[in-house]
VOGU-3710 file (C-alpha; in Angstrom, 3 decimals, decimal comma):
1> masvnqpigt> -0,482/0,164/0,282  3,026/2,084/0,032  3,164/3,212/-3,438  0,151/4,900/-3,652  0,993/7,636/-1,400  4,357/7,575/-3,756  4,241/11,313/-6,160  5,444/9,520/-9,310  6,762/6,489/-10,127  6,099/3,643/-12,763
11> kgiasvlssy> 3,896/0,282/-12,513  2,513/-2,366/-14,501  -0,433/-1,913/-14,720  -1,935/-5,108/-13,353  0,152/-4,272/-10,292  -1,612/-0,983/-10,403  -5,311/-3,388/-10,130  -2,732/-5,002/-7,171  -1,512/-2,790/-5,003  -4,319/-0,642/-4,058
21> rhkvpvyqrs> -7,850/0,578/-4,212  -8,921/2,862/-6,828  -12,386/4,464/-7,909  -14,038/6,746/-10,312  -15,335/9,657/-8,515  -18,704/10,906/-9,439  -17,775/13,763/-11,858  -15,917/12,120/-14,112  -17,821/10,446/-17,571  -18,808/6,886/-18,276
31> fvwtekeeqv> -16,909/4,407/-20,273  -16,448/5,741/-23,525  -14,208/3,227/-25,442  -16,952/2,225/-27,955  -16,650/-1,002/-30,860  -16,320/1,479/-33,627  -13,702/3,562/-32,956  -12,192/0,312/-31,766  -10,117/1,239/-28,798  -10,234/-2,271/-26,819
41> refltdisea> -9,147/-3,603/-30,243  -5,661/-1,682/-30,564  -5,404/-1,782/-26,634  -5,112/-5,687/-27,067  -3,492/-5,482/-30,129  -0,370/-2,957/-28,498  -0,064/-5,064/-25,826  0,138/-8,625/-26,750  2,383/-7,146/-29,982  5,516/-6,155/-28,075
51> yyrkgeeyfl> 4,388/-9,543/-25,479  5,663/-10,873/-29,073  8,296/-9,078/-29,453  10,131/-11,475/-26,518  8,435/-9,438/-23,499  9,499/-5,699/-24,556  8,617/-3,167/-22,843  5,122/-1,992/-23,727  4,255/1,901/-21,572  0,756/2,319/-21,539
61> gsivvispke> 0,473/6,524/-20,617  -0,134/7,876/-17,512  -2,190/7,390/-14,915  -2,796/10,280/-12,160  -4,679/10,021/-9,168  -5,816/11,832/-6,023  -4,366/9,975/-2,931  -6,385/8,590/-0,712  -8,082/9,592/2,259  -7,598/7,017/5,654
71> nnpaevvdgq> -9,078/3,458/3,892  -10,887/5,308/1,190  -10,112/4,390/-1,989  -8,098/5,938/-4,211  -10,273/8,547/-6,634  -8,893/8,190/-10,620  -8,180/11,501/-12,559  -6,962/10,520/-15,619  -7,087/6,401/-16,751  -10,607/4,561/-16,306
81> qrlavtslli> -10,763/3,183/-19,948  -7,599/1,479/-19,054  -8,145/-0,101/-15,861  -11,693/-0,748/-16,482  -10,317/-2,751/-19,434  -7,540/-4,063/-17,969  -9,580/-5,182/-15,125  -12,497/-6,761/-17,515  -8,604/-8,502/-19,343  -7,229/-9,969/-15,976
91> sqiankfeel> -10,779/-11,369/-14,657  -11,648/-12,996/-17,807  -7,995/-14,669/-17,605  -9,061/-15,894/-14,597  -12,240/-17,583/-16,013  -9,738/-19,293/-18,551  -7,981/-20,709/-15,483  -10,819/-21,824/-14,314  -12,251/-23,687/-17,131  -8,289/-25,396/-17,540
101> gkkkscqkii> -9,288/-26,682/-14,406  -7,239/-24,179/-12,360  -9,958/-22,696/-9,723  -6,857/-22,150/-6,538  -5,130/-20,130/-9,564  -8,599/-18,570/-10,502  -9,620/-17,419/-6,855  -6,122/-15,914/-6,194  -6,426/-13,316/-9,835  -9,585/-12,705/-8,316
111> eefiessdyk> -8,350/-12,157/-5,221  -5,240/-10,054/-6,375  -6,415/-8,009/-8,458  -10,032/-7,869/-8,901  -11,524/-8,155/-4,883  -10,333/-7,634/-1,776  -11,505/-9,193/1,955  -12,759/-6,171/4,628  -11,700/-9,893/7,358  -13,178/-7,139/10,366
121> eeyilpqfrl> -16,497/-6,375/8,437  -16,530/-9,521/6,137  -17,558/-7,922/3,437  -15,819/-8,148/-0,356  -13,884/-4,135/-1,469  -13,870/-4,074/-5,528  -10,382/-3,145/-6,100  -11,498/-0,848/-9,131  -14,504/1,135/-9,032  -16,324/2,686/-12,327
131> nrvddifyqk> -18,654/5,876/-11,398  -22,585/5,338/-10,038  -23,505/5,303/-13,437  -21,947/2,377/-14,230  -20,097/0,232/-11,621  -22,663/-2,165/-10,403  -22,909/-3,751/-14,524  -19,333/-3,894/-14,513  -18,699/-5,474/-10,880  -21,381/-7,866/-12,667
141> llhgdiakpp> -19,050/-8,202/-15,457  -15,969/-8,984/-13,363  -17,725/-11,636/-11,456  -19,047/-13,634/-15,192  -22,455/-11,856/-14,899  -22,797/-11,308/-18,697  -26,234/-10,430/-19,032  -26,556/-8,177/-22,603  -27,718/-5,054/-20,560  -31,506/-3,654/-22,484
151> sssppsharl> -32,001/-1,041/-24,338  -33,303/1,434/-21,778  -29,738/0,835/-20,354  -27,251/3,852/-20,316  -24,939/3,727/-23,463  -21,787/3,133/-21,708  -23,212/-0,028/-20,141  -23,366/-1,111/-24,341  -19,325/-0,303/-24,232  -19,015/-1,641/-21,666
161> weaynridtw> -20,887/-5,028/-22,877  -18,687/-4,730/-26,467  -15,671/-4,445/-24,528  -15,580/-7,648/-22,308  -17,105/-9,448/-25,759  -14,109/-7,797/-27,390  -12,049/-9,384/-24,407  -12,931/-12,641/-24,929  -13,283/-13,140/-28,195  -9,830/-11,872/-28,409
171> lseqlsskdk> -8,162/-14,360/-25,734  -9,990/-17,825/-26,962  -8,384/-16,559/-30,435  -4,694/-15,560/-29,002  -5,274/-19,673/-26,476  -6,214/-21,371/-29,817  -3,123/-21,525/-31,058  -1,214/-22,588/-27,885  0,410/-26,278/-26,680  0,383/-24,987/-23,090
181> pidwlaefle> -2,900/-22,653/-22,886  -2,239/-22,412/-18,860  1,659/-21,522/-19,142  0,583/-18,341/-21,840  -2,037/-17,422/-19,500  0,378/-17,156/-16,566  2,873/-15,178/-18,711  0,747/-13,030/-20,074  -0,365/-12,334/-16,590  2,448/-11,215/-15,715
191> ylknsayviy> 3,275/-8,996/-18,131  0,551/-7,034/-17,331  2,268/-6,631/-13,673  5,639/-6,284/-14,881  5,825/-4,790/-18,373  2,832/-2,822/-19,591  3,906/0,017/-17,628  2,476/3,539/-16,751  4,104/6,228/-14,921  1,646/6,804/-11,912
201> fvapdesnaf> 0,896/10,043/-10,365  -0,149/10,472/-6,891  -1,123/14,068/-6,157  -2,684/15,269/-2,879  -6,131/16,904/-3,389  -8,084/17,798/-6,759  -6,425/21,173/-7,759  -2,420/19,286/-8,011  -4,367/16,261/-9,642  -6,100/18,177/-12,257
211> lifetlndrg> -3,084/20,602/-12,955  -1,063/16,924/-13,745  -3,242/15,983/-15,594  -3,161/19,573/-17,599  -0,105/19,082/-17,790  0,163/15,398/-19,610  -1,903/17,115/-22,126  0,765/19,270/-22,639  2,694/16,620/-23,408  0,681/14,376/-25,808
221> ldlsvsdlvk> -2,063/13,270/-24,114  -5,319/12,870/-26,878  -7,648/14,375/-23,953  -10,429/16,397/-25,244  -10,822/20,386/-24,662  -14,126/19,554/-22,804  -12,431/17,312/-20,571  -9,686/19,844/-19,828  -12,134/22,716/-19,259  -14,187/20,934/-16,636
231> nyllgkakdn> -11,551/19,257/-14,442  -9,715/22,805/-14,518  -12,798/24,614/-13,308  -12,789/21,476/-10,715  -9,572/21,944/-9,553  -10,578/25,898/-8,627  -13,498/25,360/-6,781  -12,859/24,257/-4,040  -15,226/24,028/-1,776  -17,745/24,453/-4,455
241> idavldswny> -16,869/21,917/-6,194  -20,516/19,879/-5,938  -21,985/23,248/-7,582  -20,034/23,621/-10,928  -20,330/19,890/-11,406  -23,784/20,140/-11,096  -24,123/22,592/-13,358  -21,148/21,755/-15,869  -23,310/18,609/-16,260  -26,610/19,811/-16,769
251> afntvrvhgg> -24,945/21,980/-19,378  -23,460/18,918/-21,531  -26,377/16,315/-21,088  -28,543/19,423/-22,326  -26,745/19,993/-25,109  -25,759/15,972/-25,783  -28,911/14,855/-26,666  -28,459/16,651/-30,437  -25,336/14,562/-31,203  -23,103/13,208/-27,595
261> edvfktflrq> -19,771/15,199/-27,043  -18,572/16,605/-30,385  -22,483/19,199/-29,959  -21,133/19,996/-26,573  -17,548/20,910/-27,767  -18,975/23,173/-30,655  -21,257/24,847/-27,637  -18,011/25,093/-25,597  -15,956/27,095/-28,387  -19,210/28,574/-29,931
271> fwmskhglvr> -20,345/30,246/-26,295  -16,855/31,565/-24,928  -16,924/33,103/-28,732  -20,595/34,906/-27,566  -18,722/35,970/-25,429  -15,117/37,163/-26,724  -15,241/36,794/-29,931  -13,060/34,343/-32,139  -11,068/31,680/-30,805  -9,522/28,643/-32,702
281> kkelykdiks> -10,424/24,810/-30,873  -6,476/24,544/-30,061  -6,808/27,966/-28,541  -10,103/27,592/-26,476  -8,427/26,558/-23,192  -6,087/28,394/-23,033  -8,000/31,230/-23,013  -10,179/29,851/-20,624  -8,231/29,196/-18,552  -6,377/32,845/-18,314
291> rvttaptaie> -9,883/34,605/-17,769  -10,972/32,207/-15,042  -8,314/31,698/-12,597  -10,543/32,391/-9,581  -12,886/30,042/-7,068  -15,603/32,949/-7,878  -15,004/33,189/-11,247  -15,238/28,950/-12,260  -18,589/29,416/-10,721  -19,799/32,251/-12,340
301> fadelqhnsy> -18,565/30,625/-16,095  -20,231/27,164/-14,724  -23,516/29,286/-14,390  -23,708/31,080/-17,248  -22,564/28,207/-19,652  -25,867/25,768/-17,696  -27,952/29,080/-18,799  -26,424/29,299/-21,793  -26,661/25,688/-22,655  -30,732/25,915/-22,700
311> lydailspdh> -30,366/29,146/-24,745  -27,983/27,005/-26,982  -30,646/23,281/-26,390  -33,670/26,396/-28,169  -31,286/27,048/-31,021  -31,177/24,002/-32,345  -35,168/22,641/-31,309  -37,723/24,565/-32,971  -40,308/23,125/-30,881  -38,731/24,495/-27,393
321> sswvecsvkt> -40,598/25,927/-25,003  -38,600/29,499/-26,170  -40,726/29,551/-29,259  -44,135/28,910/-27,796  -45,137/32,836/-28,504  -43,576/33,138/-31,471  -45,066/33,113/-34,728  -44,797/30,021/-36,995  -42,712/32,090/-39,626  -40,327/32,406/-36,515
331> renlsalinl> -40,081/29,048/-36,064  -39,551/28,334/-39,924  -36,842/30,722/-40,149  -34,990/28,555/-37,102  -35,554/25,258/-38,940  -34,748/26,639/-41,973  -30,471/27,249/-40,563  -30,463/24,208/-38,889  -31,577/22,340/-42,059  -29,388/24,511/-43,653
341> gleqyrptll> -26,538/22,843/-42,479  -24,750/25,993/-41,141  -23,300/26,558/-37,000  -21,270/29,456/-37,882  -24,404/32,187/-36,855  -24,851/30,369/-33,325  -22,389/32,872/-31,030  -24,570/35,544/-32,645  -28,280/33,792/-31,643  -26,890/32,743/-27,932
351> salvifemde> -26,422/36,650/-27,731  -29,145/37,549/-28,756  -31,437/35,408/-26,801  -29,699/36,166/-23,548  -29,477/39,912/-23,997  -32,705/41,111/-25,760  -36,363/40,902/-25,717  -38,231/38,436/-27,754  -39,103/40,374/-30,956  -35,433/41,115/-31,594
361> vekllkllvs> -34,926/37,698/-31,957  -37,420/37,690/-34,307  -36,291/40,041/-36,226  -32,493/38,886/-36,275  -34,217/34,889/-37,217  -35,386/36,819/-40,262  -31,743/38,460/-41,046  -30,321/35,277/-40,348  -31,568/33,009/-42,770  -30,867/35,671/-45,059
371> wsvrllivgr> -27,194/36,123/-44,318  -26,654/32,495/-44,690  -28,662/32,177/-48,054  -26,879/34,793/-49,301  -23,753/33,264/-48,380  -24,357/30,065/-49,673  -25,270/31,189/-53,100  -22,407/33,338/-53,094  -19,557/31,279/-52,033  -18,422/32,734/-48,540
381> mgggtienny> -19,721/30,817/-46,411  -15,838/28,585/-45,652  -13,120/29,049/-44,185  -12,885/31,405/-40,495  -14,073/34,692/-41,856  -17,612/33,853/-41,377  -17,111/32,610/-38,004  -15,103/35,071/-36,830  -18,200/37,884/-38,147  -20,310/35,821/-35,638
391> gdlgmkirkg> -18,676/35,621/-33,190  -17,779/39,738/-33,291  -21,352/40,556/-33,928  -22,068/38,120/-30,292  -19,355/40,142/-28,526  -20,449/43,298/-29,158  -24,482/42,527/-28,894  -23,154/41,623/-24,676  -20,981/44,610/-23,914  -23,961/46,584/-25,524
401> ilknvkdiak> -22,395/47,821/-28,108  -24,641/46,589/-30,777  -28,467/48,095/-29,351  -31,065/45,765/-31,481  -31,087/44,291/-34,849  -30,942/47,681/-37,104  -27,599/48,165/-35,124  -26,599/44,444/-35,887  -27,581/44,454/-39,578  -26,571/48,237/-39,980
411> hankifvpfd> -22,397/46,653/-38,687  -22,777/43,341/-40,793  -23,738/44,777/-44,179  -20,920/46,565/-43,914  -18,729/43,923/-43,703  -19,301/40,653/-45,017  -23,041/40,482/-45,860  -23,308/39,824/-49,513  -24,943/43,384/-51,553  -28,219/42,911/-53,214
421> gefkdsfeka> -25,928/43,443/-56,655  -24,056/40,695/-55,832  -26,213/38,530/-54,784  -28,182/38,337/-58,178  -25,304/37,982/-59,903  -24,778/34,772/-58,080  -27,737/33,310/-58,386  -28,410/33,062/-61,730  -25,143/31,201/-62,131  -26,208/29,159/-59,265
431> qvskpklary> -26,012/25,938/-59,192  -27,405/23,520/-56,301  -26,537/19,350/-56,382  -27,651/18,514/-52,463  -30,688/18,494/-52,899  -32,252/18,827/-49,268  -30,902/22,888/-49,564  -32,824/23,005/-53,580  -36,149/21,451/-52,605  -35,706/24,615/-49,518
441> ylrtleleag> -34,685/27,784/-51,552  -37,424/26,884/-53,990  -40,735/26,386/-51,150  -39,078/29,135/-49,866  -39,410/31,001/-53,759  -42,514/29,258/-54,915  -43,905/31,126/-51,227  -42,610/34,561/-52,785  -43,901/33,985/-56,193  -47,326/33,474/-54,549
451> gedqrefipn> -47,832/35,318/-51,873  -47,612/34,000/-47,863  -51,779/33,363/-48,522  -50,722/30,323/-50,618  -48,458/28,458/-47,658  -50,954/26,302/-46,796  -51,431/25,090/-50,305  -47,916/24,437/-50,566  -46,436/21,049/-49,334  -43,579/21,082/-46,736
461> pdaseltleh> -39,972/20,856/-48,352  -39,072/17,019/-47,613  -38,790/14,097/-49,329  -41,797/12,439/-48,813  -44,052/15,609/-49,775  -41,819/17,294/-52,262  -39,371/16,097/-54,428  -36,707/17,610/-56,780  -37,713/17,331/-60,250  -34,591/17,645/-63,319
471> ilpenpakge> -36,508/19,463/-66,030  -33,107/18,670/-67,856  -33,096/14,972/-66,683  -29,695/13,496/-64,594  -30,146/10,766/-67,001  -31,988/11,444/-70,233  -33,540/9,000/-72,200  -31,956/7,427/-74,953  -31,824/10,522/-78,091  -33,180/12,759/-76,015
481> wqdfddeerk> -32,294/16,175/-75,803  -29,540/16,654/-78,097  -29,405/20,108/-77,678  -27,026/20,031/-75,055  -23,819/18,009/-74,932  -22,212/15,978/-72,702  -20,567/19,127/-70,894  -23,568/21,218/-71,418  -25,456/19,134/-69,032  -23,235/18,436/-66,246
491> lyttrignlt> -22,947/21,988/-66,358  -26,869/22,980/-66,416  -28,646/19,746/-64,851  -27,829/21,445/-61,271  -28,307/24,870/-62,704  -30,908/26,547/-60,118  -33,457/27,535/-63,383  -33,503/23,944/-64,547  -34,424/22,716/-60,554  -38,397/22,296/-60,045
501> lltekmnsnv> -40,721/21,394/-57,229  -43,472/18,458/-57,918  -45,604/15,707/-55,741  -43,956/12,954/-55,122  -46,561/10,810/-56,794  -45,959/13,661/-60,327  -43,088/12,651/-60,066  -42,440/9,451/-60,705  -44,770/10,197/-64,086  -42,163/12,215/-65,438
511> rngpfkekkq> -39,206/10,329/-65,539  -36,618/11,265/-67,523  -38,443/11,445/-70,770  -38,242/14,685/-73,624  -39,880/18,222/-72,349  -42,794/18,350/-74,965  -43,874/15,118/-72,473  -43,010/16,592/-69,425  -45,300/19,964/-69,707  -48,328/18,157/-69,234
521> yytksslllt> -47,741/17,698/-66,026  -45,685/20,090/-64,956  -49,148/22,348/-66,494  -51,388/19,638/-63,518  -49,353/21,343/-60,497  -50,232/23,099/-58,062  -47,453/24,980/-57,730  -46,502/28,544/-59,847  -43,626/28,021/-60,274  -43,520/24,357/-61,355
531> kqiatfdkwn> -46,993/25,706/-63,892  -45,019/28,292/-65,093  -42,506/25,871/-67,556  -44,900/24,513/-69,365  -45,622/28,214/-70,974  -41,773/27,706/-72,327  -42,225/26,095/-75,936  -38,920/24,304/-75,354  -36,241/23,518/-72,510  -32,570/24,474/-74,340
541> kesindrqry> -29,882/26,703/-72,226  -31,562/30,016/-72,997  -34,724/28,498/-71,194  -32,789/27,539/-68,034  -31,037/30,816/-68,171  -34,176/33,706/-68,566  -36,282/31,337/-65,698  -32,910/31,573/-63,068  -32,864/35,193/-64,094  -36,723/34,979/-62,716
551> laklalkaws> -36,105/33,672/-59,900  -33,150/35,871/-59,098  -35,604/38,735/-58,825  -37,308/36,910/-56,492  -34,462/35,686/-54,260  -33,645/39,092/-54,163  -37,184/39,793/-52,169  -37,218/36,662/-50,400  -33,586/36,864/-49,087  -34,083/40,296/-48,329
561> igi> -31,889/42,085/-45,902  -33,583/44,937/-45,147  -35,185/45,708/-41,234
//
């Protein structure tokens, strides 16, 4: 037990499990290694390849723990995935010994690495425990209770189950080729004890443990920025760890439903940008650390994070309670932003939700849609410039420099929003290869052409109700459409002027025939822009250009940037 009080040392990873009891503290994430990303397979492969190279030592990275108080387990700040998988591996090595008739060896392994007895109190103490979400299921796996977790279980249970089965398959494959499987199991276990080693750091308290954790990341550990920020905040929180942790968990759980930890990391950066302007992914942790330097600022940051996560959830959810009192058009604008597949605008909208009344937010949403479409059509959405501009707007809103949407529009229109002439010129030549995007453009233009009073007669822009029709077909019938050579067909097929909307049933009848046959179906359409196509005598390059010039004029009105 003395080893746990040494501040630093090298240990075989199995020896870490046998030398002292460890547990994962409540604030740490659940088990995350997945079968899809193959971390368990790579872990097993790397160790076994080193083992087969005549027992070559293999370095498994660093493990950071907080020194235990009295008879409590040491708390693992970094290393839980590796320790959990190693425990599962050793438990299955024990099982294999039992299957091969070595019950005493099996029991000895369990007592050394998996659990120990408290002779005074007469109960069993696990050598390694996961957090409260995972530990009961994990302990069952260690003891051979291998029932598959129900679908209602936390995702981490399924990942632990997959890890268990991956290890079982791997061990069986190894033993199938061994003449002396018992000898191999014993030698491999010794390798885990003595040669598959980690650098083992013991810190006296949370603050020092988090400092070690951060330093190790600077030296090459693959840790996410959200891990670093959370642990840094907890290190600064002192006596307020529970409050900071509650706020962090609320924010994480609120946002991750929209796509897991990647969406949360995006939120974390965009929240920070909405307060301080553009910050690159690699600079986020450093910037937060430079501004959050005390326990009060850590608590304030966590509180703000919680509040802003609720608003960010609203940005990603048109049905969120925040929008209940808003118009249908406002919710449609929010849906449009989501369906456009963009995220750069979010720092601006997040700041507006914090600072403005909802009527100003509704005006801003309309502008954000217009800006986004214009930037997409002109081709200026890529790169970091637009992200920088939206971050700057968010910061200026929070600081009170931009007091309303009129101020925002005036500022943005000068800096990065395409003006009418540029947008119109680009729209007249634009191609759209993504069906979802094309359906949105055409439905919006249909509403502009027919008026808002026609909204109820226009189907929703999803593929089940409204399909995208290429007037000049993508795969023309043989001998048809001779006005276009192969290169022209590639150029004109995805031009906006060559696209229209049809109901699914009507589109299946149109197929790839000649224009004169298609016209009869366009005439029957209830959609004004589709019906107008039938007024053309023929469909050639000039027809597409003429129609696209008309659509460009509608686009100026549909995506106006005026207030």
